[in-house]
C-alpha positions as CSV (number, residue, x, y, z in Angstrom):
1,M,34.6,8.2,0.2
2,L,33.1,5.7,2.6
3,R,30.6,8.2,4.0
4,I,29.4,9.1,0.5
5,D,28.9,5.4,-0.4
6,L,27.0,4.9,2.9
7,L,24.7,7.8,2.2
8,F,24.0,6.6,-1.3
9,A,23.2,3.2,0.0
10,L,20.9,4.6,2.6
11,K,19.1,6.8,0.1
12,L,18.8,3.9,-2.3
13,F,17.4,1.6,0.4
14,A,14.9,4.3,1.5
15,A,13.7,4.8,-2.1
16,L,13.3,1.1,-2.7
17,G,11.6,0.6,0.7
18,S,9.1,3.4,-0.1
19,G,8.4,1.9,-3.5
20,L,7.8,-1.5,-1.9
21,V,5.4,-0.2,0.7
22,A,3.5,1.8,-1.9
23,G,3.2,-1.3,-4.0
24,V,1.8,-3.2,-1.0
25,F,-0.8,-0.5,-0.3
26,F,-1.8,-0.4,-4.0
27,A,-2.2,-4.2,-4.2
28,F,-4.2,-4.3,-1.0
29,S,-6.5,-1.5,-2.1
30,T,-7.0,-3.2,-5.5
31,F,-8.0,-6.5,-3.8
32,V,-10.4,-4.7,-1.4
33,M,-12.1,-2.7,-4.2
34,L,-12.5,-5.8,-6.4
35,A,-14.0,-7.7,-3.4
36,L,-16.4,-4.8,-2.7
37,A,-17.4,-4.6,-6.3
38,R,-18.6,-8.3,-6.1
39,I,-21.1,-7.8,-3.3
40,P,-24.3,-5.7,-3.4
41,S,-24.0,-2.0,-2.8
42,A,-26.1,-2.0,0.4
43,Q,-23.9,-4.8,1.9
44,G,-20.7,-3.0,0.9
45,I,-21.9,0.2,2.6
46,G,-22.8,-1.8,5.7
47,V,-19.3,-3.3,5.8
48,K,-17.7,0.2,5.6
49,V,-20.0,1.6,8.3
50,A,-19.5,-1.4,10.6
51,K,-15.7,-1.2,10.4
52,S,-15.6,2.6,11.2
């Protein structure tokens, strides 16, 4: 019984952790895209090329 509870807890922790990381990536990409939308296109392309 203890082993089943431990596996359930590990699966739950893994699922919640994956969701949290996905949310962080989504929020980060949203902020970056909004910031790039504010600057002129040529400057935004220059930022992308300079970072690569």
